N, CA, C, O and the ligand as a Tripos MOL2 file, in Angstrom:
@<TRIPOS>MOLECULE
protein
  305   303    77     0     0
PROTEIN
NO_CHARGES

@<TRIPOS>ATOM
      1 N         -17.2250  228.2120   98.5910 N.3       1 MET1
      2 CA        -16.6050  227.5030   99.6670 C.3       1 MET1
      3 C         -15.0200  227.5900   99.3220 C.2       1 MET1
      4 O         -14.5060  227.3620   98.2260 O.2       1 MET1
      5 N         -14.4100  227.9510  100.4500 N.am      2 ALA2
      6 CA        -12.9070  227.8960  100.2400 C.3       2 ALA2
      7 C         -12.2160  226.5770  100.0560 C.2       2 ALA2
      8 O         -12.4390  225.7320  100.9230 O.2       2 ALA2
      9 N         -11.4590  226.2800   99.1210 N.am      3 VAL3
     10 CA        -10.9600  225.0210   98.7110 C.3       3 VAL3
     11 C          -9.3300  225.0770   98.7910 C.2       3 VAL3
     12 O          -8.7810  226.0010   98.1920 O.2       3 VAL3
     13 N          -8.6000  224.2150   99.4400 N.am      4 PRO4
     14 CA         -7.1730  224.3350   99.2160 C.3       4 PRO4
     15 C          -6.5870  224.0690   97.9860 C.2       4 PRO4
     16 O          -6.8620  223.0280   97.3890 O.2       4 PRO4
     17 N          -5.6950  225.0110   97.4710 N.am      5 LYS5
     18 CA         -5.2950  224.8820   96.2240 C.3       5 LYS5
     19 C          -4.4720  223.6760   95.7090 C.2       5 LYS5
     20 O          -4.5680  223.1220   94.6140 O.2       5 LYS5
     21 N          -3.5910  223.3730   96.8040 N.am      6 LYS6
     22 CA         -2.8930  222.0090   96.6280 C.3       6 LYS6
     23 C          -3.0650  221.0990   97.7680 C.2       6 LYS6
     24 O          -3.3400  221.4500   98.9160 O.2       6 LYS6
     25 N          -2.8600  219.7770   97.3090 N.am      7 LYS7
     26 CA         -2.9390  218.6550   98.3160 C.3       7 LYS7
     27 C          -1.7560  218.8320   99.2530 C.2       7 LYS7
     28 O          -0.6200  219.0830   98.8510 O.2       7 LYS7
     29 N          -2.1250  218.6730  100.6450 N.am      8 THR8
     30 CA         -0.9160  218.8940  101.6110 C.3       8 THR8
     31 C          -0.1340  217.4750  101.6670 C.2       8 THR8
     32 O          -0.8010  216.4940  101.9940 O.2       8 THR8
     33 N           1.1030  217.3260  101.3980 N.am      9 SER9
     34 CA          1.8660  216.2460  101.2430 C.3       9 SER9
     35 C           2.0740  215.5330  102.6760 C.2       9 SER9
     36 O           2.1100  216.2490  103.6770 O.2       9 SER9
     37 N           2.1980  214.2610  102.7800 N.am     10 LYS10
     38 CA          2.4780  213.5310  104.0590 C.3      10 LYS10
     39 C           3.7030  214.2150  104.8760 C.2      10 LYS10
     40 O           3.7270  214.3520  106.0990 O.2      10 LYS10
     41 N           4.6320  214.5850  104.0440 N.am     11 SER11
     42 CA          5.7970  215.2420  104.7610 C.3      11 SER11
     43 C           5.4630  216.3310  105.4850 C.2      11 SER11
     44 O           5.7860  216.4220  106.6700 O.2      11 SER11
     45 N           4.6690  217.4230  104.7420 N.am     12 ARG12
     46 CA          4.3590  218.5660  105.3070 C.3      12 ARG12
     47 C           3.4680  218.3530  106.4530 C.2      12 ARG12
     48 O           3.6750  219.0270  107.4630 O.2      12 ARG12
     49 N           2.4670  217.4720  106.4330 N.am     13 THR13
     50 CA          1.4610  217.1960  107.4610 C.3      13 THR13
     51 C           2.2270  216.6870  108.7690 C.2      13 THR13
     52 O           1.9840  217.1660  109.8770 O.2      13 THR13
     53 N           3.1990  215.6470  108.5480 N.am     14 ARG14
     54 CA          3.9850  215.0090  109.6610 C.3      14 ARG14
     55 C           4.8910  216.0480  110.1780 C.2      14 ARG14
     56 O           5.1770  216.0210  111.3750 O.2      14 ARG14
     57 N           5.3980  217.0020  109.3740 N.am     15 THR15
     58 CA          6.3250  217.9780  110.0370 C.3      15 THR15
     59 C           5.4190  218.8830  110.9210 C.2      15 THR15
     60 O           5.7760  219.1680  112.0640 O.2      15 THR15
     61 N           4.3650  219.2910  110.4500 N.am     16 ARG16
     62 CA          3.5440  220.3000  111.1990 C.3      16 ARG16
     63 C           3.0090  219.5100  112.5840 C.2      16 ARG16
     64 O           2.9880  220.0780  113.6760 O.2      16 ARG16
     65 N           2.6290  218.2780  112.4080 N.am     17 HIS17
     66 CA          2.2610  217.5490  113.5750 C.3      17 HIS17
     67 C           3.3890  217.4010  114.7300 C.2      17 HIS17
     68 O           3.1200  217.5180  115.9260 O.2      17 HIS17
     69 N           4.6540  217.1370  114.2380 N.am     18 SER18
     70 CA          5.8420  216.8540  115.0430 C.3      18 SER18
     71 C           5.9900  218.0840  115.8190 C.2      18 SER18
     72 O           6.0440  218.0410  117.0480 O.2      18 SER18
     73 N           6.0610  219.2050  115.1470 N.am     19 ALA19
     74 CA          6.2720  220.4310  115.6960 C.3      19 ALA19
     75 C           5.1550  220.7410  116.7570 C.2      19 ALA19
     76 O           5.4760  221.2620  117.8250 O.2      19 ALA19
     77 N           4.0230  220.4700  116.5150 N.am     20 TYR20
     78 CA          2.8830  220.8160  117.4320 C.3      20 TYR20
     79 C           3.1900  220.0060  118.5940 C.2      20 TYR20
     80 O           3.2350  220.5750  119.6850 O.2      20 TYR20
     81 N           3.4410  218.5710  118.5090 N.am     21 ARG21
     82 CA          3.6810  217.8080  119.6620 C.3      21 ARG21
     83 C           4.7380  218.1850  120.5410 C.2      21 ARG21
     84 O           4.6800  218.1320  121.7690 O.2      21 ARG21
     85 N           5.7860  218.5990  119.8030 N.am     22 LYS22
     86 CA          6.9660  219.1000  120.6450 C.3      22 LYS22
     87 C           6.6280  220.3150  121.3170 C.2      22 LYS22
     88 O           7.1050  220.5220  122.4330 O.2      22 LYS22
     89 N           5.7850  221.2330  120.7190 N.am     23 LYS23
     90 CA          5.4640  222.2390  121.5460 C.3      23 LYS23
     91 C           4.6120  222.0020  122.7600 C.2      23 LYS23
     92 O           4.7630  222.6310  123.8080 O.2      23 LYS23
     93 N           3.7550  221.1120  122.5820 N.am     24 GLN24
     94 CA          2.8480  220.5800  123.6910 C.3      24 GLN24
     95 C           3.6160  219.9690  124.9260 C.2      24 GLN24
     96 O           3.3730  220.3120  126.0830 O.2      24 GLN24
     97 N           4.5800  219.0180  124.5710 N.am     25 THR25
     98 CA          5.3520  218.4500  125.6020 C.3      25 THR25
     99 C           6.3960  219.4950  126.3930 C.2      25 THR25
    100 O           6.7770  219.3610  127.5560 O.2      25 THR25
    101 N           6.6990  220.3840  125.6290 N.am     26 THR26
    102 CA          7.5000  221.5840  126.3590 C.3      26 THR26
    103 C           6.6650  222.3890  127.2490 C.2      26 THR26
    104 O           7.0380  222.7860  128.3530 O.2      26 THR26
    105 N           5.5450  222.6090  126.7370 N.am     27 LYS27
    106 CA          4.4150  223.2670  127.6650 C.3      27 LYS27
    107 C           4.2800  222.4590  128.9340 C.2      27 LYS27
    108 O           4.2890  223.0780  129.9970 O.2      27 LYS27
    109 N           4.1570  221.1450  128.9420 N.am     28 ILE28
    110 CA          3.8580  220.2760  129.9850 C.3      28 ILE28
    111 C           4.9540  220.3710  130.9330 C.2      28 ILE28
    112 O           4.7530  220.5990  132.1250 O.2      28 ILE28
    113 N           6.2820  220.1780  130.3590 N.am     29 VAL29
    114 CA          7.5260  220.2430  131.1570 C.3      29 VAL29
    115 C           7.6430  221.3520  131.8280 C.2      29 VAL29
    116 O           7.9970  221.3400  133.0070 O.2      29 VAL29
    117 N           7.3380  222.5500  131.1180 N.am     30 LYS30
    118 CA          7.5050  223.9540  131.8530 C.3      30 LYS30
    119 C           6.4720  224.2440  132.9460 C.2      30 LYS30
    120 O           6.6320  225.1800  133.7290 O.2      30 LYS30
    121 N           5.3690  223.3990  132.9910 N.am     31 LYS31
    122 CA          4.4770  223.5670  134.0430 C.3      31 LYS31
    123 C           4.7640  222.9970  135.3020 C.2      31 LYS31
    124 O           4.2080  223.3430  136.3450 O.2      31 LYS31
    125 N           5.8030  221.9500  135.1900 N.am     32 ILE32
    126 CA          6.1620  221.2330  136.3150 C.3      32 ILE32
    127 C           7.3060  222.2420  137.1480 C.2      32 ILE32
    128 O           8.3800  222.6130  136.6750 O.2      32 ILE32
    129 N           6.8130  222.5480  138.4030 N.am     33 GLN33
    130 CA          7.5410  223.5840  139.1240 C.3      33 GLN33
    131 C           8.4090  222.5900  140.2050 C.2      33 GLN33
    132 O           7.9240  221.7960  141.0120 O.2      33 GLN33
    133 N           9.7250  222.8630  139.9820 N.am     34 LEU34
    134 CA         10.7340  222.2020  140.7750 C.3      34 LEU34
    135 C          11.3280  223.2750  141.5510 C.2      34 LEU34
    136 O          11.6980  224.3280  141.0340 O.2      34 LEU34
    137 N          11.4360  222.9720  142.9930 N.am     35 VAL35
    138 CA         12.1000  224.0110  143.8410 C.3      35 VAL35
    139 C          13.1270  223.1190  144.6660 C.2      35 VAL35
    140 O          13.0500  221.8900  144.6830 O.2      35 VAL35
    141 N          13.9740  223.7530  145.2620 N.am     36 VAL36
    142 CA         14.9970  223.1900  146.1030 C.3      36 VAL36
    143 C          14.5650  223.1880  147.6080 C.2      36 VAL36
    144 O          14.2740  224.1870  148.2650 O.2      36 VAL36
    145 N          14.5770  221.7640  148.0800 N.am     37 CYS37
    146 CA         14.2170  221.5660  149.5200 C.3      37 CYS37
    147 C          15.0640  222.2420  150.5340 C.2      37 CYS37
    148 O          16.2940  222.2360  150.5150 O.2      37 CYS37
    149 N          14.3320  222.8160  151.4070 N.am     38 THR38
    150 CA         15.0770  223.6570  152.4130 C.3      38 THR38
    151 C          15.8330  222.8630  153.3980 C.2      38 THR38
    152 O          16.6700  223.3900  154.1320 O.2      38 THR38
    153 N          15.5280  221.4840  153.4330 N.am     39 ASN39
    154 CA         16.1820  220.6570  154.4880 C.3      39 ASN39
    155 C          17.2690  220.0650  153.9310 C.2      39 ASN39
    156 O          18.3150  220.2370  154.5560 O.2      39 ASN39
    157 N          17.3430  219.2850  152.7350 N.am     40 CYS40
    158 CA         18.2370  218.6470  152.2140 C.3      40 CYS40
    159 C          18.8660  219.1550  150.7770 C.2      40 CYS40
    160 O          19.8370  218.6230  150.2400 O.2      40 CYS40
    161 N          18.2430  220.1170  150.3300 N.am     41 GLY41
    162 CA         18.6940  220.8930  149.0220 C.3      41 GLY41
    163 C          18.4850  219.9680  147.7880 C.2      41 GLY41
    164 O          18.9770  220.2880  146.7070 O.2      41 GLY41
    165 N          17.7630  218.8280  147.9320 N.am     42 ALA42
    166 CA         17.3870  218.1590  146.7410 C.3      42 ALA42
    167 C          16.1750  218.9620  145.9760 C.2      42 ALA42
    168 O          15.4480  219.7790  146.5410 O.2      42 ALA42
    169 N          16.0830  218.5850  144.5740 N.am     43 GLN43
    170 CA         14.9940  219.1160  143.8830 C.3      43 GLN43
    171 C          13.7500  218.4020  144.2020 C.2      43 GLN43
    172 O          13.7070  217.1740  144.2790 O.2      43 GLN43
    173 N          12.6770  219.2180  144.3990 N.am     44 LYS44
    174 CA         11.3360  218.5170  144.6890 C.3      44 LYS44
    175 C          10.1550  219.2860  144.2010 C.2      44 LYS44
    176 O          10.2600  220.5010  144.0270 O.2      44 LYS44
    177 N           9.0690  218.6720  143.9750 N.am     45 LEU45
    178 CA          7.7730  219.3260  143.3550 C.3      45 LEU45
    179 C           7.3550  220.5000  144.4840 C.2      45 LEU45
    180 O           7.4180  220.3520  145.7050 O.2      45 LEU45
    181 N           6.9910  221.4830  143.8990 N.am     46 ASN46
    182 CA          6.6300  222.7350  144.8560 C.3      46 ASN46
    183 C           5.2550  222.2170  145.5540 C.2      46 ASN46
    184 O           4.4840  221.5070  144.9080 O.2      46 ASN46
    185 N           5.0140  222.5420  146.7040 N.am     47 HIS47
    186 CA          4.0490  222.1840  147.5280 C.3      47 HIS47
    187 C           3.7120  220.7490  147.7150 C.2      47 HIS47
    188 O           2.5640  220.3340  147.8790 O.2      47 HIS47
    189 N           4.9240  219.9230  147.6750 N.am     48 HIS48
    190 CA          4.8780  218.4930  148.0160 C.3      48 HIS48
    191 C           5.7780  218.1210  148.8840 C.2      48 HIS48
    192 O           6.7000  218.9020  149.1200 O.2      48 HIS48
    193 N           5.7170  216.8570  149.5490 N.am     49 VAL49
    194 CA          6.6960  216.4910  150.5980 C.3      49 VAL49
    195 C           7.8240  216.1390  149.8430 C.2      49 VAL49
    196 O           7.7030  215.6170  148.7340 O.2      49 VAL49
    197 N           9.0660  216.4170  150.4260 N.am     50 CYS50
    198 CA         10.3480  216.0330  149.8390 C.3      50 CYS50
    199 C          10.6930  214.5360  149.6770 C.2      50 CYS50
    200 O          10.8130  213.8610  150.6990 O.2      50 CYS50
    201 N          10.8500  214.0090  148.5400 N.am     51 LYS51
    202 CA         11.0840  212.6250  148.4670 C.3      51 LYS51
    203 C          12.3790  212.0690  148.8330 C.2      51 LYS51
    204 O          12.5350  210.8490  148.8710 O.2      51 LYS51
    205 N          13.3400  212.9050  149.1110 N.am     52 ALA52
    206 CA         14.6330  212.4870  149.4690 C.3      52 ALA52
    207 C          14.7060  212.5350  151.0490 C.2      52 ALA52
    208 O          15.4400  211.7140  151.5980 O.2      52 ALA52
    209 N          14.0820  213.3290  151.7240 N.am     53 CYS53
    210 CA         14.1910  213.4230  153.3420 C.3      53 CYS53
    211 C          12.7660  213.3680  154.0040 C.2      53 CYS53
    212 O          12.6530  213.0730  155.1930 O.2      53 CYS53
    213 N          11.7700  213.6340  153.2780 N.am     54 GLY54
    214 CA         10.3760  213.4840  153.8780 C.3      54 GLY54
    215 C          10.0410  214.7580  154.6060 C.2      54 GLY54
    216 O           9.1880  214.6860  155.4910 O.2      54 GLY54
    217 N          10.6210  215.9440  154.3370 N.am     55 PHE55
    218 CA         10.4290  217.1220  155.1200 C.3      55 PHE55
    219 C           9.2040  217.9230  154.1880 C.2      55 PHE55
    220 O           9.1380  217.8580  152.9600 O.2      55 PHE55
    221 N           8.3420  218.6220  154.9970 N.am     56 TYR56
    222 CA          7.5210  219.4830  154.3200 C.3      56 TYR56
    223 C           7.1660  220.6450  155.3930 C.2      56 TYR56
    224 O           6.7520  220.4200  156.5300 O.2      56 TYR56
    225 N           7.4030  221.9390  154.8300 N.am     57 ASN57
    226 CA          7.2010  223.1020  155.6370 C.3      57 ASN57
    227 C           8.0500  223.0960  156.8880 C.2      57 ASN57
    228 O           7.6860  223.6160  157.9430 O.2      57 ASN57
    229 N           9.1320  222.5170  156.7190 N.am     58 GLY58
    230 CA         10.1600  222.5520  157.9780 C.3      58 GLY58
    231 C           9.9850  221.4700  159.0180 C.2      58 GLY58
    232 O          10.7000  221.4050  160.0180 O.2      58 GLY58
    233 N           8.9210  220.5490  158.7220 N.am     59 LYS59
    234 CA          8.6370  219.5990  159.5850 C.3      59 LYS59
    235 C           8.9290  218.1000  159.0760 C.2      59 LYS59
    236 O           8.8670  217.8790  157.8670 O.2      59 LYS59
    237 N           9.2120  217.1820  159.8740 N.am     60 GLN60
    238 CA          9.3650  215.7770  159.2770 C.3      60 GLN60
    239 C           8.0110  215.2450  159.0630 C.2      60 GLN60
    240 O           7.3010  215.0800  160.0550 O.2      60 GLN60
    241 N           7.5630  214.9540  157.8900 N.am     61 VAL61
    242 CA          6.1940  214.5650  157.6250 C.3      61 VAL61
    243 C           6.2040  212.9660  157.3840 C.2      61 VAL61
    244 O           5.3600  212.2480  157.9190 O.2      61 VAL61
    245 N           7.1460  212.4980  156.6010 N.am     62 VAL62
    246 CA          7.3030  211.1590  156.2820 C.3      62 VAL62
    247 C           8.7770  210.6170  156.8580 C.2      62 VAL62
    248 O           9.8820  211.0570  156.5390 O.2      62 VAL62
    249 N           8.5350  209.7310  157.6270 N.am     63 ASP63
    250 CA          9.8550  208.9960  158.1960 C.3      63 ASP63
    251 C          10.5610  208.2070  157.1290 C.2      63 ASP63
    252 O          10.1240  207.1050  156.7990 O.2      63 ASP63
    253 N          11.5300  208.6750  156.6300 N.am     64 LYS64
    254 CA         12.2480  208.0790  155.5990 C.3      64 LYS64
    255 C          13.0920  206.7590  156.1370 C.2      64 LYS64
    256 O          13.1760  205.7180  155.4840 O.2      64 LYS64
    257 N          13.6600  206.9530  157.3370 N.am     65 SER65
    258 CA         14.4320  205.8810  157.9060 C.3      65 SER65
    259 C          13.5530  204.6980  158.1410 C.2      65 SER65
    260 O          13.9690  203.5680  157.8830 O.2      65 SER65
    261 N          12.3530  204.9030  158.6190 N.am     66 LYS66
    262 CA         11.5840  203.6750  158.8670 C.3      66 LYS66
    263 C          11.0240  203.0620  157.3870 C.2      66 LYS66
    264 O          10.7610  201.8660  157.2630 O.2      66 LYS66
    265 N          10.9040  203.8530  156.4900 N.am     67 GLU67
    266 CA         10.4300  203.3500  155.0880 C.3      67 GLU67
    267 C          11.5710  202.3680  154.6050 C.2      67 GLU67
    268 O          11.3500  201.2410  154.1640 O.2      67 GLU67
    269 N          12.9060  202.9820  154.7570 N.am     68 LEU68
    270 CA         14.0020  202.1080  154.2120 C.3      68 LEU68
    271 C          14.0730  200.8600  154.9660 C.2      68 LEU68
    272 O          14.4710  199.8480  154.3880 O.2      68 LEU68
    273 N          13.7010  200.8190  156.3000 N.am     69 ASP69
    274 CA         13.9450  199.6860  157.1740 C.3      69 ASP69
    275 C          12.8330  198.5410  156.6300 C.2      69 ASP69
    276 O          13.1080  197.3510  156.4710 O.2      69 ASP69
    277 N          11.7300  199.0560  156.4200 N.am     70 SER70
    278 CA         10.5560  198.1500  155.9730 C.3      70 SER70
    279 C          10.8510  197.4890  154.6130 C.2      70 SER70
    280 O          10.5760  196.3070  154.4040 O.2      70 SER70
    281 N          11.4230  198.2990  153.6930 N.am     71 ILE71
    282 CA         11.9560  197.7600  152.2720 C.3      71 ILE71
    283 C          12.8710  196.5980  152.5290 C.2      71 ILE71
    284 O          12.7340  195.5010  151.9880 O.2      71 ILE71
    285 N          13.9020  196.9370  153.4710 N.am     72 THR72
    286 CA         15.0230  195.9520  153.6040 C.3      72 THR72
    287 C          14.3930  194.7050  154.2890 C.2      72 THR72
    288 O          14.8730  193.6140  153.9840 O.2      72 THR72
    289 N          13.4060  194.7500  155.1500 N.am     73 THR73
    290 CA         12.8990  193.5820  155.8480 C.3      73 THR73
    291 C          12.0100  192.6720  155.0430 C.2      73 THR73
    292 O          11.8590  191.4680  155.2540 O.2      73 THR73
    293 N          11.4420  193.3830  154.1020 N.am     74 VAL74
    294 CA         10.6130  192.6930  153.0020 C.3      74 VAL74
    295 C          11.4940  191.9150  152.0920 C.2      74 VAL74
    296 O          11.0980  190.8230  151.6850 O.2      74 VAL74
    297 N          12.5240  192.3290  151.7770 N.am     75 LYS75
    298 CA         13.4400  191.7070  150.9120 C.3      75 LYS75
    299 C          14.0960  190.6900  151.5640 C.2      75 LYS75
    300 O          14.2770  189.6560  150.9220 O.2      75 LYS75
    301 N          14.5610  190.7660  152.8900 N.am     76 ALA76
    302 CA         15.2790  189.7460  153.6570 C.3      76 ALA76
    303 C          14.4670  188.5400  154.0270 C.2      76 ALA76
    304 O          14.9790  187.6250  154.6720 O.2      76 ALA76
    305 ZN         14.7090  217.2110  151.4610 Zn       77 ZN77
@<TRIPOS>BOND
     1     1     2 1
     2     2     3 1
     3     3     4 2
     4     3     5 am
     5     5     6 1
     6     6     7 1
     7     7     8 2
     8     7     9 am
     9     9    10 1
    10    10    11 1
    11    11    12 2
    12    11    13 am
    13    13    14 1
    14    14    15 1
    15    15    16 2
    16    15    17 am
    17    17    18 1
    18    18    19 1
    19    19    20 2
    20    19    21 am
    21    21    22 1
    22    22    23 1
    23    23    24 2
    24    23    25 am
    25    25    26 1
    26    26    27 1
    27    27    28 2
    28    27    29 am
    29    29    30 1
    30    30    31 1
    31    31    32 2
    32    31    33 am
    33    33    34 1
    34    34    35 1
    35    35    36 2
    36    35    37 am
    37    37    38 1
    38    38    39 1
    39    39    40 2
    40    39    41 am
    41    41    42 1
    42    42    43 1
    43    43    44 2
    44    43    45 am
    45    45    46 1
    46    46    47 1
    47    47    48 2
    48    47    49 am
    49    49    50 1
    50    50    51 1
    51    51    52 2
    52    51    53 am
    53    53    54 1
    54    54    55 1
    55    55    56 2
    56    55    57 am
    57    57    58 1
    58    58    59 1
    59    59    60 2
    60    59    61 am
    61    61    62 1
    62    62    63 1
    63    63    64 2
    64    63    65 am
    65    65    66 1
    66    66    67 1
    67    67    68 2
    68    67    69 am
    69    69    70 1
    70    70    71 1
    71    71    72 2
    72    71    73 am
    73    73    74 1
    74    74    75 1
    75    75    76 2
    76    75    77 am
    77    77    78 1
    78    78    79 1
    79    79    80 2
    80    79    81 am
    81    81    82 1
    82    82    83 1
    83    83    84 2
    84    83    85 am
    85    85    86 1
    86    86    87 1
    87    87    88 2
    88    87    89 am
    89    89    90 1
    90    90    91 1
    91    91    92 2
    92    91    93 am
    93    93    94 1
    94    94    95 1
    95    95    96 2
    96    95    97 am
    97    97    98 1
    98    98    99 1
    99    99   100 2
   100    99   101 am
   101   101   102 1
   102   102   103 1
   103   103   104 2
   104   103   105 am
   105   105   106 1
   106   106   107 1
   107   107   108 2
   108   107   109 am
   109   109   110 1
   110   110   111 1
   111   111   112 2
   112   111   113 am
   113   113   114 1
   114   114   115 1
   115   115   116 2
   116   115   117 am
   117   117   118 1
   118   118   119 1
   119   119   120 2
   120   119   121 am
   121   121   122 1
   122   122   123 1
   123   123   124 2
   124   123   125 am
   125   125   126 1
   126   126   127 1
   127   127   128 2
   128   127   129 am
   129   129   130 1
   130   130   131 1
   131   131   132 2
   132   131   133 am
   133   133   134 1
   134   134   135 1
   135   135   136 2
   136   135   137 am
   137   137   138 1
   138   138   139 1
   139   139   140 2
   140   139   141 am
   141   141   142 1
   142   142   143 1
   143   143   144 2
   144   143   145 am
   145   145   146 1
   146   146   147 1
   147   147   148 2
   148   147   149 am
   149   149   150 1
   150   150   151 1
   151   151   152 2
   152   151   153 am
   153   153   154 1
   154   154   155 1
   155   155   156 2
   156   155   157 am
   157   157   158 1
   158   158   159 1
   159   159   160 2
   160   159   161 am
   161   161   162 1
   162   162   163 1
   163   163   164 2
   164   163   165 am
   165   165   166 1
   166   166   167 1
   167   167   168 2
   168   167   169 am
   169   169   170 1
   170   170   171 1
   171   171   172 2
   172   171   173 am
   173   173   174 1
   174   174   175 1
   175   175   176 2
   176   175   177 am
   177   177   178 1
   178   178   179 1
   179   179   180 2
   180   179   181 am
   181   181   182 1
   182   182   183 1
   183   183   184 2
   184   183   185 am
   185   185   186 1
   186   186   187 1
   187   187   188 2
   188   187   189 am
   189   189   190 1
   190   190   191 1
   191   191   192 2
   192   191   193 am
   193   193   194 1
   194   194   195 1
   195   195   196 2
   196   195   197 am
   197   197   198 1
   198   198   199 1
   199   199   200 2
   200   199   201 am
   201   201   202 1
   202   202   203 1
   203   203   204 2
   204   203   205 am
   205   205   206 1
   206   206   207 1
   207   207   208 2
   208   207   209 am
   209   209   210 1
   210   210   211 1
   211   211   212 2
   212   211   213 am
   213   213   214 1
   214   214   215 1
   215   215   216 2
   216   215   217 am
   217   217   218 1
   218   218   219 1
   219   219   220 2
   220   219   221 am
   221   221   222 1
   222   222   223 1
   223   223   224 2
   224   223   225 am
   225   225   226 1
   226   226   227 1
   227   227   228 2
   228   227   229 am
   229   229   230 1
   230   230   231 1
   231   231   232 2
   232   231   233 am
   233   233   234 1
   234   234   235 1
   235   235   236 2
   236   235   237 am
   237   237   238 1
   238   238   239 1
   239   239   240 2
   240   239   241 am
   241   241   242 1
   242   242   243 1
   243   243   244 2
   244   243   245 am
   245   245   246 1
   246   246   247 1
   247   247   248 2
   248   247   249 am
   249   249   250 1
   250   250   251 1
   251   251   252 2
   252   251   253 am
   253   253   254 1
   254   254   255 1
   255   255   256 2
   256   255   257 am
   257   257   258 1
   258   258   259 1
   259   259   260 2
   260   259   261 am
   261   261   262 1
   262   262   263 1
   263   263   264 2
   264   263   265 am
   265   265   266 1
   266   266   267 1
   267   267   268 2
   268   267   269 am
   269   269   270 1
   270   270   271 1
   271   271   272 2
   272   271   273 am
   273   273   274 1
   274   274   275 1
   275   275   276 2
   276   275   277 am
   277   277   278 1
   278   278   279 1
   279   279   280 2
   280   279   281 am
   281   281   282 1
   282   282   283 1
   283   283   284 2
   284   283   285 am
   285   285   286 1
   286   286   287 1
   287   287   288 2
   288   287   289 am
   289   289   290 1
   290   290   291 1
   291   291   292 2
   292   291   293 am
   293   293   294 1
   294   294   295 1
   295   295   296 2
   296   295   297 am
   297   297   298 1
   298   298   299 1
   299   299   300 2
   300   299   301 am
   301   301   302 1
   302   302   303 1
   303   303   304 2
@<TRIPOS>SUBSTRUCTURE
     1 MET1         2 RESIDUE 1 A MET
     2 ALA2         6 RESIDUE 1 A ALA
     3 VAL3        10 RESIDUE 1 A VAL
     4 PRO4        14 RESIDUE 1 A PRO
     5 LYS5        18 RESIDUE 1 A LYS
     6 LYS6        22 RESIDUE 1 A LYS
     7 LYS7        26 RESIDUE 1 A LYS
     8 THR8        30 RESIDUE 1 A THR
     9 SER9        34 RESIDUE 1 A SER
    10 LYS10       38 RESIDUE 1 A LYS
    11 SER11       42 RESIDUE 1 A SER
    12 ARG12       46 RESIDUE 1 A ARG
    13 THR13       50 RESIDUE 1 A THR
    14 ARG14       54 RESIDUE 1 A ARG
    15 THR15       58 RESIDUE 1 A THR
    16 ARG16       62 RESIDUE 1 A ARG
    17 HIS17       66 RESIDUE 1 A HIS
    18 SER18       70 RESIDUE 1 A SER
    19 ALA19       74 RESIDUE 1 A ALA
    20 TYR20       78 RESIDUE 1 A TYR
    21 ARG21       82 RESIDUE 1 A ARG
    22 LYS22       86 RESIDUE 1 A LYS
    23 LYS23       90 RESIDUE 1 A LYS
    24 GLN24       94 RESIDUE 1 A GLN
    25 THR25       98 RESIDUE 1 A THR
    26 THR26      102 RESIDUE 1 A THR
    27 LYS27      106 RESIDUE 1 A LYS
    28 ILE28      110 RESIDUE 1 A ILE
    29 VAL29      114 RESIDUE 1 A VAL
    30 LYS30      118 RESIDUE 1 A LYS
    31 LYS31      122 RESIDUE 1 A LYS
    32 ILE32      126 RESIDUE 1 A ILE
    33 GLN33      130 RESIDUE 1 A GLN
    34 LEU34      134 RESIDUE 1 A LEU
    35 VAL35      138 RESIDUE 1 A VAL
    36 VAL36      142 RESIDUE 1 A VAL
    37 CYS37      146 RESIDUE 1 A CYS
    38 THR38      150 RESIDUE 1 A THR
    39 ASN39      154 RESIDUE 1 A ASN
    40 CYS40      158 RESIDUE 1 A CYS
    41 GLY41      162 RESIDUE 1 A GLY
    42 ALA42      166 RESIDUE 1 A ALA
    43 GLN43      170 RESIDUE 1 A GLN
    44 LYS44      174 RESIDUE 1 A LYS
    45 LEU45      178 RESIDUE 1 A LEU
    46 ASN46      182 RESIDUE 1 A ASN
    47 HIS47      186 RESIDUE 1 A HIS
    48 HIS48      190 RESIDUE 1 A HIS
    49 VAL49      194 RESIDUE 1 A VAL
    50 CYS50      198 RESIDUE 1 A CYS
    51 LYS51      202 RESIDUE 1 A LYS
    52 ALA52      206 RESIDUE 1 A ALA
    53 CYS53      210 RESIDUE 1 A CYS
    54 GLY54      214 RESIDUE 1 A GLY
    55 PHE55      218 RESIDUE 1 A PHE
    56 TYR56      222 RESIDUE 1 A TYR
    57 ASN57      226 RESIDUE 1 A ASN
    58 GLY58      230 RESIDUE 1 A GLY
    59 LYS59      234 RESIDUE 1 A LYS
    60 GLN60      238 RESIDUE 1 A GLN
    61 VAL61      242 RESIDUE 1 A VAL
    62 VAL62      246 RESIDUE 1 A VAL
    63 ASP63      250 RESIDUE 1 A ASP
    64 LYS64      254 RESIDUE 1 A LYS
    65 SER65      258 RESIDUE 1 A SER
    66 LYS66      262 RESIDUE 1 A LYS
    67 GLU67      266 RESIDUE 1 A GLU
    68 LEU68      270 RESIDUE 1 A LEU
    69 ASP69      274 RESIDUE 1 A ASP
    70 SER70      278 RESIDUE 1 A SER
    71 ILE71      282 RESIDUE 1 A ILE
    72 THR72      286 RESIDUE 1 A THR
    73 THR73      290 RESIDUE 1 A THR
    74 VAL74      294 RESIDUE 1 A VAL
    75 LYS75      298 RESIDUE 1 A LYS
    76 ALA76      302 RESIDUE 1 A ALA
    77 ZN77       305 GROUP 0 **** ****
C-alpha cells in the first residue's frame, strides 16, 4: 500500500484548501452572465427582467414606478 513519506503540515493543508476555495469561488463568479440592458444600459442578469427599469425583451414587464409608490405608501 502506498504510504505518504512525510506528514502534511497544517500550513501546507490550509494553503492547498484556501487555493481550492478561491478557485471554486472564481468559477461561480465567472458563471454569472451580466449583460447590458437595452432600455436603460444598466447591468442585468442574462435572460432576466432588468431590476433597474423592469424591461424584458423590449417590453415593460414590471412597472417600476408603481413599485416605488407602494414602498413609499407603506413607509408613510
Ligand atoms: Zn433596464
